[in-house]
C-alpha positions as CSV (number, residue, x, y, z in Angstrom):
1,M,1.5,-12.9,-14.6
2,K,3.5,-11.4,-17.5
3,T,7.3,-11.7,-17.4
4,P,8.8,-8.2,-18.0
5,S,11.4,-7.8,-20.7
6,P,14.9,-7.2,-19.4
7,L,15.5,-4.6,-22.2
8,A,15.4,-0.9,-21.7
9,F,13.4,0.8,-24.4
10,E,11.7,4.0,-25.5
11,A,8.2,3.7,-26.9
12,D,6.0,6.3,-28.5
13,P,2.6,6.6,-26.8
14,E,-0.2,4.2,-27.9
15,D,-2.0,6.1,-30.7
16,K,-3.4,3.4,-33.0
17,K,-0.4,3.8,-35.4
18,L,1.4,0.8,-36.8
19,A,4.1,-0.4,-34.3
20,L,7.7,-0.3,-35.6
21,L,10.5,-1.9,-33.6
22,L,14.0,-0.5,-34.3
23,V,17.0,-2.6,-33.3
24,H,20.4,-1.0,-33.2
25,G,23.9,-2.5,-33.9
26,L,26.8,-3.3,-31.7
27,L,28.5,-0.5,-29.8
28,S,25.4,1.7,-30.2
29,S,22.0,2.2,-28.5
30,S,18.5,3.4,-29.2
31,L,20.1,6.8,-29.8
32,Q,21.2,5.4,-33.2
33,W,17.6,6.0,-34.4
34,L,17.4,9.7,-33.4
35,P,18.0,10.8,-37.1
36,N,14.9,8.8,-38.0
37,A,12.6,10.4,-35.4
38,A,10.3,11.7,-38.2
39,L,9.1,8.1,-38.7
40,S,7.0,8.8,-35.6
41,Q,4.6,10.8,-37.8
42,Q,3.5,7.5,-39.4
43,F,4.4,4.8,-36.9
44,R,4.5,4.1,-33.2
45,L,8.3,3.7,-32.8
46,I,9.7,1.3,-30.2
47,R,13.5,1.8,-29.8
48,V,15.2,-0.8,-27.8
49,D,18.6,-1.1,-26.1
50,L,20.2,-4.5,-26.5
51,P,21.8,-6.1,-23.4
52,G,24.9,-4.2,-22.2
53,H,24.1,-1.2,-24.5
54,G,22.4,2.1,-23.5
55,A,20.3,1.6,-20.4
56,S,20.0,-2.2,-20.6
57,V,22.0,-4.3,-18.1
58,P,24.8,-6.5,-19.5
59,P,24.3,-10.2,-20.3
60,A,24.4,-12.1,-17.1
61,R,25.6,-15.4,-18.8
62,P,27.2,-16.1,-22.1
63,E,24.0,-17.6,-23.5
64,D,22.2,-14.3,-22.8
65,A,24.3,-12.7,-25.6
66,R,23.2,-15.3,-28.2
67,P,20.8,-14.3,-30.9
68,E,18.0,-16.6,-29.7
69,A,18.1,-15.0,-26.3
70,L,18.0,-11.5,-27.8
71,V,15.1,-12.4,-30.0
72,A,13.3,-13.9,-26.9
73,G,13.8,-10.6,-25.1
74,L,12.3,-8.7,-28.0
75,D,9.2,-10.8,-27.9
76,L,8.9,-10.3,-24.2
77,L,8.9,-6.6,-24.9
78,R,6.2,-7.0,-27.5
79,R,4.0,-8.8,-24.9
80,E,4.8,-6.2,-22.2
81,L,3.6,-3.5,-24.6
82,A,0.5,-5.5,-25.5
83,I,1.3,-5.3,-29.2
84,A,-0.2,-8.2,-31.2
85,R,1.9,-7.7,-34.3
86,W,4.6,-5.2,-35.3
87,H,7.0,-4.2,-38.0
88,V,10.7,-4.9,-37.3
89,C,13.8,-3.1,-38.6
90,G,17.4,-3.9,-37.6
91,A,20.7,-2.1,-38.5
92,S,24.1,-3.8,-38.8
93,F,24.2,-6.5,-36.0
94,G,20.6,-5.7,-35.5
95,A,19.9,-6.9,-39.0
96,G,20.6,-10.4,-38.0
97,I,18.4,-10.1,-34.9
98,A,15.5,-8.6,-36.9
99,L,15.7,-11.3,-39.5
100,R,15.8,-14.0,-36.9
101,Y,12.9,-12.5,-35.1
102,A,10.9,-12.6,-38.3
103,L,11.8,-16.3,-38.8
104,D,11.2,-17.3,-35.2
105,H,8.0,-15.3,-34.7
106,P,6.2,-15.3,-38.1
107,D,2.8,-14.8,-36.4
108,T,3.8,-11.5,-34.8
109,C,6.1,-10.0,-37.5
110,L,4.3,-8.0,-40.2
111,T,7.4,-7.0,-42.2
112,V,11.1,-7.1,-41.6
113,S,13.6,-4.5,-42.9
114,F,17.4,-4.5,-42.4
115,T,20.5,-2.6,-43.4
116,N,24.1,-3.7,-44.2
117,G,25.1,-6.7,-42.0
118,N,27.6,-9.2,-43.4
119,A,27.4,-11.4,-40.3
120,A,23.6,-11.9,-40.9
121,L,24.2,-13.3,-44.4
122,R,27.5,-15.1,-43.8
123,E,28.3,-18.6,-44.9
124,V,28.9,-21.3,-42.2
125,W,31.9,-20.6,-40.0
126,S,34.9,-22.9,-40.2
127,D,36.8,-24.1,-37.2
128,E,39.6,-21.7,-38.1
129,D,37.1,-18.8,-38.2
130,L,35.8,-19.8,-34.8
131,R,39.3,-19.9,-33.3
132,A,40.0,-16.5,-34.7
133,Q,36.8,-15.1,-33.2
134,A,37.6,-16.6,-29.8
135,A,41.1,-15.0,-30.0
136,L,39.4,-11.6,-30.8
137,A,37.2,-11.9,-27.8
138,A,40.2,-12.7,-25.6
139,R,42.1,-9.6,-26.9
140,I,39.1,-7.4,-26.1
141,R,38.9,-8.8,-22.6
142,A,42.7,-8.2,-22.1
143,G,42.6,-4.7,-23.7
144,G,39.6,-3.4,-21.8
145,A,38.0,-0.1,-22.7
146,E,41.0,0.8,-24.9
147,A,40.5,-2.3,-27.0
148,V,36.7,-1.5,-27.4
149,R,37.5,2.1,-28.5
150,A,39.9,0.7,-31.1
151,M,37.3,-1.5,-32.8
152,P,36.7,-0.2,-36.4
153,Y,33.0,0.1,-35.9
154,H,33.2,2.2,-32.7
155,P,31.2,5.3,-33.6
156,A,34.2,7.5,-32.6
157,H,35.7,6.5,-36.0
158,A,32.5,7.3,-38.1
159,R,33.5,9.7,-40.9
160,R,30.1,10.5,-42.2
161,F,28.3,11.5,-39.0
162,A,27.7,15.0,-37.9
163,P,30.4,15.8,-35.2
164,E,28.0,16.3,-32.3
165,F,26.1,13.1,-33.2
166,R,29.4,11.1,-33.5
167,V,30.4,12.3,-30.0
168,A,27.0,11.4,-28.5
169,L,27.0,7.9,-30.0
170,A,30.7,7.4,-29.0
171,E,29.7,8.2,-25.4
172,E,26.9,5.6,-25.7
173,A,29.3,3.0,-27.1
174,D,31.8,3.6,-24.2
175,R,29.1,2.4,-21.8
176,A,29.5,-1.1,-23.2
177,T,32.1,-3.0,-21.1
178,A,34.9,-5.0,-22.6
179,E,33.3,-8.2,-21.2
180,T,30.0,-7.3,-23.0
181,V,31.7,-6.7,-26.3
182,A,33.7,-9.9,-25.9
183,L,30.6,-11.9,-25.2
184,Y,28.9,-10.6,-28.3
185,Q,32.0,-11.5,-30.4
186,Q,32.2,-14.9,-28.9
187,E,28.6,-15.9,-28.5
188,A,26.5,-13.8,-30.9
189,I,28.5,-13.1,-34.1
190,P,29.3,-16.7,-35.0
191,R,25.6,-17.6,-34.5
192,L,24.0,-14.6,-36.2
193,S,23.8,-15.7,-39.8
194,V,20.3,-16.6,-41.2
195,R,21.6,-17.1,-44.8
196,H,20.3,-20.6,-45.0
197,R,16.9,-19.8,-43.5
198,L,15.9,-16.8,-45.7
199,G,13.7,-19.0,-47.9
200,Q,11.5,-19.6,-44.8
201,L,10.5,-15.9,-44.4
202,Q,6.7,-15.5,-44.3
203,C,6.5,-11.7,-44.3
204,P,7.6,-9.0,-46.8
205,C,11.3,-8.3,-46.4
206,L,13.4,-5.2,-47.4
207,L,17.2,-4.6,-47.5
208,I,18.1,-0.9,-47.4
209,N,21.6,-1.1,-48.7
210,G,24.3,1.5,-48.1
211,A,25.9,1.1,-51.6
212,M,29.1,2.9,-50.6
213,E,30.1,0.1,-48.2
214,R,32.1,-2.0,-50.6
215,R,32.6,-5.0,-48.4
216,F,28.9,-5.6,-48.1
217,Q,28.1,-5.4,-51.8
218,P,28.9,-9.1,-52.5
219,S,26.3,-10.1,-49.9
220,R,23.9,-7.6,-51.4
221,N,24.4,-9.1,-54.9
222,W,24.1,-12.7,-53.6
223,L,20.8,-11.8,-51.9
224,A,19.4,-10.3,-55.1
225,L,20.2,-13.5,-57.0
226,A,19.3,-16.0,-54.4
227,H,16.2,-14.4,-53.0
228,P,14.6,-12.1,-55.6
229,Q,11.4,-12.0,-53.5
230,I,13.4,-9.7,-51.0
231,T,13.1,-6.0,-52.0
232,I,16.4,-4.1,-52.2
233,A,16.7,-0.3,-52.1
234,D,20.2,1.0,-52.8
235,L,21.0,4.4,-51.2
236,L,24.2,6.4,-51.7
237,G,25.7,6.0,-48.3
238,G,27.8,3.7,-46.2
239,H,27.3,1.2,-43.4
240,S,25.2,3.3,-41.1
241,I,22.7,4.2,-43.8
242,N,19.9,5.2,-41.4
243,V,22.2,8.0,-40.1
244,E,24.0,9.0,-43.3
245,C,20.9,9.2,-45.5
246,S,18.2,9.6,-42.9
247,Q,15.6,11.3,-45.0
248,A,15.9,8.8,-47.9
249,F,16.0,5.9,-45.4
250,N,12.8,7.1,-43.7
251,A,11.1,7.5,-47.1
252,V,12.1,4.0,-48.3
253,L,11.2,2.3,-45.0
254,A,7.9,4.0,-44.6
255,G,7.0,3.4,-48.3
256,F,7.8,-0.3,-48.0
257,I,5.7,-0.8,-44.9
258,L,2.7,1.2,-46.1
259,E,2.8,-0.4,-49.6
260,S,2.9,-3.9,-48.0
261,G,-0.7,-3.3,-47.0
262,I,-0.4,-5.2,-43.8
């Protein structure tokens, strides 16, 4: 008997198109991919809600918020949908999850694509870094919903989103409890980096870089030097490049997947 995935999701009908899994970032949901709906013309889109986001239930235990548990949930979803192999794309926090999926499940991941995500490419955390991260989680728990709203990547603060879309995404983000957000900060972020595993990737890999996000460009430049086999497409936008430059994002992602020939 199959074990159902605990993740809520939206999946296009089965129509023999290539399956493309889309993984959102923190304080977001599958709604993040609405600007990329045109990709359905070429792919069967599967848009997932990570635990505690959108319609997915919050993590029941601290370990349920860790990257390995999130990746396991995605593969349960693949099996639930009876998809043998699929293409995977992750944004921001979802970048680290998408890359880890490709590394942990090389036989089922055809290509992996990701957007700006410093945590996915970060060096090893020091003890001081870990203490600071634990303190951040404690402040979020103490501050509740107000502390969550104040986080810099809460979509309420997005400057380049259309106003109505910003409001809709902010409402989605407000559904995440302070405990959920604290757990991700405490259990997921310090474990998210795959920097030292990228050489093990067995499938074609693409970074769609929002070149206007200055703080990510050192990671982008390191990646270009350390892993020239990874394709990089620079677009004139910021952190949420799939939203800010949706048409260019769609074209780059579709072109990469189709040109991979897989």
